[in-house]
GUSEZA-25262 format. One record per atom (N, C-alpha, C, O): residue number from 0; residue in three letters; x, z, y. Coordinates in nm, 2 decimals. Layout:
<atoms>
<atom><k>NUM</k><r>ALA</r><c1>X</c1><c3>Z</c3><c2>Y</c2></atom>
...
</atoms>
This chain:
<atoms>
<atom><k>0</k><r>MET</r><c1>10.48</c1><c3>9.03</c3><c2>10.65</c2></atom>
<atom><k>0</k><r>MET</r><c1>10.49</c1><c3>8.92</c3><c2>10.54</c2></atom>
<atom><k>0</k><r>MET</r><c1>10.62</c1><c3>8.97</c3><c2>10.49</c2></atom>
<atom><k>0</k><r>MET</r><c1>10.63</c1><c3>8.99</c3><c2>10.37</c2></atom>
<atom><k>1</k><r>ILE</r><c1>10.76</c1><c3>9.00</c3><c2>10.58</c2></atom>
<atom><k>1</k><r>ILE</r><c1>10.89</c1><c3>9.10</c3><c2>10.46</c2></atom>
<atom><k>1</k><r>ILE</r><c1>10.83</c1><c3>9.24</c3><c2>10.38</c2></atom>
<atom><k>1</k><r>ILE</r><c1>10.87</c1><c3>9.26</c3><c2>10.27</c2></atom>
<atom><k>2</k><r>CYS</r><c1>10.76</c1><c3>9.29</c3><c2>10.43</c2></atom>
<atom><k>2</k><r>CYS</r><c1>10.76</c1><c3>9.39</c3><c2>10.33</c2></atom>
<atom><k>2</k><r>CYS</r><c1>10.66</c1><c3>9.34</c3><c2>10.20</c2></atom>
<atom><k>2</k><r>CYS</r><c1>10.64</c1><c3>9.42</c3><c2>10.11</c2></atom>
<atom><k>3</k><r>ASN</r><c1>10.61</c1><c3>9.21</c3><c2>10.19</c2></atom>
<atom><k>3</k><r>ASN</r><c1>10.47</c1><c3>9.17</c3><c2>10.09</c2></atom>
<atom><k>3</k><r>ASN</r><c1>10.61</c1><c3>9.10</c3><c2>9.99</c2></atom>
<atom><k>3</k><r>ASN</r><c1>10.60</c1><c3>9.09</c3><c2>9.87</c2></atom>
<atom><k>4</k><r>PHE</r><c1>10.72</c1><c3>9.06</c3><c2>10.07</c2></atom>
<atom><k>4</k><r>PHE</r><c1>10.77</c1><c3>8.91</c3><c2>10.02</c2></atom>
<atom><k>4</k><r>PHE</r><c1>10.92</c1><c3>9.12</c3><c2>9.87</c2></atom>
<atom><k>4</k><r>PHE</r><c1>10.97</c1><c3>9.16</c3><c2>9.77</c2></atom>
<atom><k>5</k><r>SER</r><c1>10.87</c1><c3>9.14</c3><c2>10.02</c2></atom>
<atom><k>5</k><r>SER</r><c1>10.99</c1><c3>9.26</c3><c2>9.99</c2></atom>
<atom><k>5</k><r>SER</r><c1>10.89</c1><c3>9.34</c3><c2>9.80</c2></atom>
<atom><k>5</k><r>SER</r><c1>10.92</c1><c3>9.36</c3><c2>9.68</c2></atom>
<atom><k>6</k><r>HIS</r><c1>10.78</c1><c3>9.37</c3><c2>9.88</c2></atom>
<atom><k>6</k><r>HIS</r><c1>10.71</c1><c3>9.43</c3><c2>9.72</c2></atom>
<atom><k>6</k><r>HIS</r><c1>10.75</c1><c3>9.36</c3><c2>9.58</c2></atom>
<atom><k>6</k><r>HIS</r><c1>10.80</c1><c3>9.41</c3><c2>9.48</c2></atom>
<atom><k>7</k><r>SER</r><c1>10.70</c1><c3>9.18</c3><c2>9.62</c2></atom>
<atom><k>7</k><r>SER</r><c1>10.67</c1><c3>9.07</c3><c2>9.57</c2></atom>
<atom><k>7</k><r>SER</r><c1>10.81</c1><c3>9.10</c3><c2>9.48</c2></atom>
<atom><k>7</k><r>SER</r><c1>10.78</c1><c3>9.10</c3><c2>9.36</c2></atom>
<atom><k>8</k><r>GLN</r><c1>10.95</c1><c3>9.13</c3><c2>9.50</c2></atom>
<atom><k>8</k><r>GLN</r><c1>11.07</c1><c3>9.11</c3><c2>9.47</c2></atom>
<atom><k>8</k><r>GLN</r><c1>11.04</c1><c3>9.25</c3><c2>9.35</c2></atom>
<atom><k>8</k><r>GLN</r><c1>11.04</c1><c3>9.24</c3><c2>9.23</c2></atom>
<atom><k>9</k><r>LYS</r><c1>11.02</c1><c3>9.35</c3><c2>9.41</c2></atom>
<atom><k>9</k><r>LYS</r><c1>11.08</c1><c3>9.47</c3><c2>9.37</c2></atom>
<atom><k>9</k><r>LYS</r><c1>10.90</c1><c3>9.47</c3><c2>9.22</c2></atom>
<atom><k>9</k><r>LYS</r><c1>10.91</c1><c3>9.58</c3><c2>9.17</c2></atom>
<atom><k>10</k><r>GLU</r><c1>10.79</c1><c3>9.41</c3><c2>9.15</c2></atom>
<atom><k>10</k><r>GLU</r><c1>10.75</c1><c3>9.35</c3><c2>9.07</c2></atom>
<atom><k>10</k><r>GLU</r><c1>10.78</c1><c3>9.26</c3><c2>8.96</c2></atom>
<atom><k>10</k><r>GLU</r><c1>10.76</c1><c3>9.25</c3><c2>8.84</c2></atom>
<atom><k>11</k><r>VAL</r><c1>10.84</c1><c3>9.17</c3><c2>9.09</c2></atom>
<atom><k>11</k><r>VAL</r><c1>10.96</c1><c3>9.09</c3><c2>8.98</c2></atom>
<atom><k>11</k><r>VAL</r><c1>11.07</c1><c3>9.15</c3><c2>8.92</c2></atom>
<atom><k>11</k><r>VAL</r><c1>11.12</c1><c3>9.12</c3><c2>8.81</c2></atom>
<atom><k>12</k><r>VAL</r><c1>11.11</c1><c3>9.24</c3><c2>9.00</c2></atom>
<atom><k>12</k><r>VAL</r><c1>11.24</c1><c3>9.32</c3><c2>8.91</c2></atom>
<atom><k>12</k><r>VAL</r><c1>11.26</c1><c3>9.33</c3><c2>8.85</c2></atom>
<atom><k>12</k><r>VAL</r><c1>11.35</c1><c3>9.28</c3><c2>8.78</c2></atom>
<atom><k>13</k><r>SER</r><c1>11.15</c1><c3>9.43</c3><c2>8.82</c2></atom>
<atom><k>13</k><r>SER</r><c1>11.07</c1><c3>9.52</c3><c2>8.74</c2></atom>
<atom><k>13</k><r>SER</r><c1>11.01</c1><c3>9.47</c3><c2>8.63</c2></atom>
<atom><k>13</k><r>SER</r><c1>11.01</c1><c3>9.53</c3><c2>8.52</c2></atom>
<atom><k>14</k><r>SER</r><c1>10.94</c1><c3>9.35</c3><c2>8.64</c2></atom>
<atom><k>14</k><r>SER</r><c1>10.91</c1><c3>9.28</c3><c2>8.54</c2></atom>
<atom><k>14</k><r>SER</r><c1>11.05</c1><c3>9.22</c3><c2>8.41</c2></atom>
<atom><k>14</k><r>SER</r><c1>11.06</c1><c3>9.25</c3><c2>8.29</c2></atom>
<atom><k>15</k><r>PHE</r><c1>11.14</c1><c3>9.13</c3><c2>8.54</c2></atom>
<atom><k>15</k><r>PHE</r><c1>11.27</c1><c3>9.13</c3><c2>8.46</c2></atom>
<atom><k>15</k><r>PHE</r><c1>11.27</c1><c3>9.22</c3><c2>8.37</c2></atom>
<atom><k>15</k><r>PHE</r><c1>11.24</c1><c3>9.21</c3><c2>8.25</c2></atom>
<atom><k>16</k><r>ILE</r><c1>11.29</c1><c3>9.29</c3><c2>8.42</c2></atom>
<atom><k>16</k><r>ILE</r><c1>11.43</c1><c3>9.42</c3><c2>8.41</c2></atom>
<atom><k>16</k><r>ILE</r><c1>11.33</c1><c3>9.48</c3><c2>8.25</c2></atom>
<atom><k>16</k><r>ILE</r><c1>11.37</c1><c3>9.43</c3><c2>8.14</c2></atom>
<atom><k>17</k><r>GLN</r><c1>11.21</c1><c3>9.59</c3><c2>8.23</c2></atom>
<atom><k>17</k><r>GLN</r><c1>11.15</c1><c3>9.58</c3><c2>8.17</c2></atom>
<atom><k>17</k><r>GLN</r><c1>11.16</c1><c3>9.41</c3><c2>8.03</c2></atom>
<atom><k>17</k><r>GLN</r><c1>11.21</c1><c3>9.42</c3><c2>7.92</c2></atom>
<atom><k>18</k><r>HIS</r><c1>11.07</c1><c3>9.24</c3><c2>8.10</c2></atom>
<atom><k>18</k><r>HIS</r><c1>11.15</c1><c3>9.27</c3><c2>7.95</c2></atom>
<atom><k>18</k><r>HIS</r><c1>11.27</c1><c3>9.16</c3><c2>7.90</c2></atom>
<atom><k>18</k><r>HIS</r><c1>11.27</c1><c3>9.06</c3><c2>7.83</c2></atom>
<atom><k>19</k><r>PHE</r><c1>11.40</c1><c3>9.26</c3><c2>8.01</c2></atom>
<atom><k>19</k><r>PHE</r><c1>11.53</c1><c3>9.24</c3><c2>7.92</c2></atom>
<atom><k>19</k><r>PHE</r><c1>11.55</c1><c3>9.33</c3><c2>7.81</c2></atom>
<atom><k>19</k><r>PHE</r><c1>11.61</c1><c3>9.32</c3><c2>7.70</c2></atom>
<atom><k>20</k><r>ARG</r><c1>11.45</c1><c3>9.45</c3><c2>7.86</c2></atom>
<atom><k>20</k><r>ARG</r><c1>11.47</c1><c3>9.62</c3><c2>7.82</c2></atom>
<atom><k>20</k><r>ARG</r><c1>11.44</c1><c3>9.59</c3><c2>7.64</c2></atom>
<atom><k>20</k><r>ARG</r><c1>11.50</c1><c3>9.64</c3><c2>7.54</c2></atom>
<atom><k>21</k><r>ASN</r><c1>11.34</c1><c3>9.50</c3><c2>7.64</c2></atom>
<atom><k>21</k><r>ASN</r><c1>11.28</c1><c3>9.43</c3><c2>7.53</c2></atom>
<atom><k>21</k><r>ASN</r><c1>11.31</c1><c3>9.40</c3><c2>7.47</c2></atom>
<atom><k>21</k><r>ASN</r><c1>11.27</c1><c3>9.40</c3><c2>7.35</c2></atom>
<atom><k>22</k><r>LYS</r><c1>11.43</c1><c3>9.32</c3><c2>7.52</c2></atom>
<atom><k>22</k><r>LYS</r><c1>11.39</c1><c3>9.19</c3><c2>7.44</c2></atom>
<atom><k>22</k><r>LYS</r><c1>11.58</c1><c3>9.34</c3><c2>7.40</c2></atom>
<atom><k>22</k><r>LYS</r><c1>11.63</c1><c3>9.31</c3><c2>7.29</c2></atom>
<atom><k>23</k><r>PHE</r><c1>11.62</c1><c3>9.40</c3><c2>7.45</c2></atom>
<atom><k>23</k><r>PHE</r><c1>11.77</c1><c3>9.39</c3><c2>7.32</c2></atom>
<atom><k>23</k><r>PHE</r><c1>11.72</c1><c3>9.54</c3><c2>7.29</c2></atom>
<atom><k>23</k><r>PHE</r><c1>11.81</c1><c3>9.62</c3><c2>7.27</c2></atom>
<atom><k>24</k><r>ASN</r><c1>11.56</c1><c3>9.59</c3><c2>7.29</c2></atom>
<atom><k>24</k><r>ASN</r><c1>11.53</c1><c3>9.67</c3><c2>7.22</c2></atom>
<atom><k>24</k><r>ASN</r><c1>11.52</c1><c3>9.57</c3><c2>7.06</c2></atom>
<atom><k>24</k><r>ASN</r><c1>11.55</c1><c3>9.63</c3><c2>6.96</c2></atom>
<atom><k>25</k><r>THR</r><c1>11.49</c1><c3>9.49</c3><c2>7.07</c2></atom>
<atom><k>25</k><r>THR</r><c1>11.45</c1><c3>9.39</c3><c2>6.94</c2></atom>
<atom><k>25</k><r>THR</r><c1>11.55</c1><c3>9.39</c3><c2>6.82</c2></atom>
<atom><k>25</k><r>THR</r><c1>11.57</c1><c3>9.44</c3><c2>6.71</c2></atom>
<atom><k>26</k><r>SER</r><c1>11.65</c1><c3>9.24</c3><c2>6.99</c2></atom>
<atom><k>26</k><r>SER</r><c1>11.75</c1><c3>9.21</c3><c2>6.92</c2></atom>
<atom><k>26</k><r>SER</r><c1>11.87</c1><c3>9.28</c3><c2>6.84</c2></atom>
<atom><k>26</k><r>SER</r><c1>11.95</c1><c3>9.23</c3><c2>6.77</c2></atom>
<atom><k>27</k><r>HIS</r><c1>11.85</c1><c3>9.47</c3><c2>6.90</c2></atom>
<atom><k>27</k><r>HIS</r><c1>11.97</c1><c3>9.62</c3><c2>6.93</c2></atom>
<atom><k>27</k><r>HIS</r><c1>11.85</c1><c3>9.64</c3><c2>6.72</c2></atom>
<atom><k>27</k><r>HIS</r><c1>11.88</c1><c3>9.74</c3><c2>6.65</c2></atom>
</atoms>
């Protein structure tokens, strides 16, 4: 369960970073 949670968290973080970078690139 902990491993699953960690994997999910990592996926969310990766998606969030990707979204943030995309927004930053568009804004820049």
